[in-house]
C-alpha positions as CSV (number, residue, x, y, z in Angstrom):
1,X,6.5,-12.2,8.5
2,X,4.1,-10.5,11.2
3,X,0.9,-11.3,10.5
4,X,0.3,-7.3,10.6
5,X,1.9,-6.9,7.8
6,X,0.7,-8.4,4.2
7,X,2.6,-9.6,1.2
8,X,1.6,-10.0,-2.4
9,X,3.3,-10.6,-5.2
10,X,3.2,-10.4,-9.1
11,X,5.5,-11.4,-12.6
12,X,6.0,-8.4,-14.0
13,X,4.9,-8.4,-17.7
14,X,6.4,-6.2,-20.5
15,X,3.4,-3.9,-20.6
16,X,4.9,-3.0,-17.7
17,X,8.8,-2.0,-19.6
18,X,9.5,1.7,-20.5
19,X,12.1,2.2,-23.3
20,X,14.8,0.9,-21.2
21,X,14.0,-2.2,-20.9
22,X,12.5,-2.1,-17.1
23,X,9.9,-1.5,-15.5
24,X,8.4,2.4,-16.2
25,X,9.6,4.6,-12.4
26,X,5.4,5.0,-13.0
27,X,4.3,1.5,-12.9
28,X,5.8,1.3,-9.2
29,X,2.3,3.2,-8.2
30,X,0.1,0.5,-9.3
31,X,1.8,-2.6,-7.9
32,X,2.5,-0.2,-4.7
33,X,-2.4,-0.4,-5.3
34,X,-2.0,-3.6,-6.0
35,X,-0.6,-4.2,-2.6
36,X,-2.7,-1.9,-0.7
37,X,-6.1,-3.6,-1.9
38,X,-4.6,-7.2,-0.9
39,X,-3.8,-5.5,2.4
40,X,-7.3,-4.8,2.8
41,X,-8.7,-7.7,1.1
42,X,-6.8,-9.6,4.0
43,X,-8.7,-7.8,6.7
44,X,-12.1,-8.6,6.0
45,X,-13.5,-6.8,8.4
46,X,-11.9,-3.5,7.1
47,X,-12.6,-4.0,3.9
48,X,-16.9,-4.4,5.0
49,X,-16.4,-1.2,6.9
50,X,-15.0,0.5,4.2
51,X,-17.4,-0.5,1.3
52,X,-20.3,1.3,3.5
53,X,-19.5,4.0,1.2
54,X,-19.9,6.8,3.6
55,X,-16.0,7.1,4.3
56,X,-12.4,6.3,2.3
57,X,-9.5,6.1,2.7
58,X,-7.2,8.6,0.4
59,X,-4.0,9.3,-0.2
60,X,-2.5,12.5,0.1
61,X,1.2,11.6,0.1
62,X,3.9,9.6,-1.1
63,X,7.1,8.5,-1.0
64,X,9.2,6.5,-3.1
65,X,12.7,5.5,-3.2
66,X,13.6,3.7,-6.6
67,X,16.4,1.0,-5.3
68,X,17.2,-1.5,-8.1
69,X,15.5,-2.1,-11.5
70,X,13.3,-4.9,-12.3
71,X,12.5,-6.6,-16.0
72,X,10.1,-8.6,-16.9
73,X,9.8,-12.2,-16.1
74,X,10.9,-11.5,-12.4
75,X,9.0,-11.8,-10.0
76,X,8.0,-9.0,-7.6
77,X,6.6,-9.1,-3.3
78,X,5.0,-6.2,-2.3
79,X,5.6,-6.4,1.9
80,X,2.4,-4.0,2.8
81,X,1.9,-2.7,6.7
82,X,0.7,0.1,8.7
83,X,3.2,2.2,10.2
84,X,1.7,5.3,12.1
85,X,-1.1,5.9,12.8
86,X,-2.3,9.8,13.6
87,X,-5.5,11.9,15.0
88,X,-6.0,12.8,11.7
89,X,-3.6,10.6,9.5
90,X,-2.1,7.5,9.0
91,X,0.9,6.0,7.2
92,X,1.8,2.8,5.8
93,X,4.9,1.4,4.7
94,X,5.8,-1.2,1.2
95,X,8.6,-2.8,0.0
96,X,8.9,-4.4,-3.5
97,X,11.5,-7.0,-3.3
98,X,12.8,-9.3,-6.1
99,X,11.4,-13.2,-5.1
100,X,14.7,-14.8,-6.8
101,X,17.0,-12.5,-5.1
102,X,15.1,-11.6,-1.8
103,X,17.0,-7.6,-3.9
104,X,15.1,-4.3,-2.6
105,X,13.8,-2.9,-6.1
106,X,11.0,-0.1,-3.9
107,X,10.5,1.2,0.1
108,X,8.0,3.4,0.0
109,X,5.2,5.6,2.7
110,X,1.9,6.6,1.2
111,X,0.7,9.3,4.2
112,X,-3.6,8.3,3.9
113,X,-6.8,10.4,5.5
114,X,-10.2,9.3,6.6
115,X,-12.6,11.5,4.2
116,X,-16.4,11.7,4.3
117,X,-16.9,11.2,1.2
118,X,-20.4,13.5,1.6
119,X,-19.3,16.5,3.2
120,X,-16.0,15.9,1.0
121,X,-14.1,16.5,3.4
122,X,-10.5,14.5,5.8
123,X,-12.0,13.5,9.4
124,X,-10.5,12.7,12.7
125,X,-9.8,8.8,13.3
126,X,-11.2,7.9,15.5
127,X,-14.3,5.4,17.4
128,X,-15.1,2.6,14.3
129,X,-12.3,2.6,12.6
130,X,-9.1,3.7,15.3
131,X,-10.6,0.5,16.7
132,X,-10.2,-1.3,14.1
133,X,-6.4,0.6,13.0
134,X,-4.6,0.2,16.0
135,X,-4.5,-2.5,16.5
136,X,-3.1,-3.5,12.6
137,X,0.3,-0.9,13.9
138,X,3.8,-2.2,13.0
139,X,6.3,0.4,13.6
């Protein structure tokens, strides 16, 4: 795995399931968010910059493809990588795979902007944050 990517795992639990016995589609959003948190956890310099509280990463678009179902007891791996860095937004690509057979469960792209928290408006990705993010891009 490319060191610019992050993998985190979780086990599907009963409360993740819907009435049909497979993971409810809304739960995948939570799994993907867990993957993004792990991505930032693995990059303390980036996480520290976000902890200042003046700038936030805000999701503005999420596209997800559901490819196979997951059920209780499945161990899932969430792979996350920064795939595009623009001047005003960036995109992260994520995949969820079943560990046992490497089956692709879902794939997603999330577009985010940097929000100036005090002004409540998107700002350009430049300066210190661009310097931190640019080397992480995996196309």
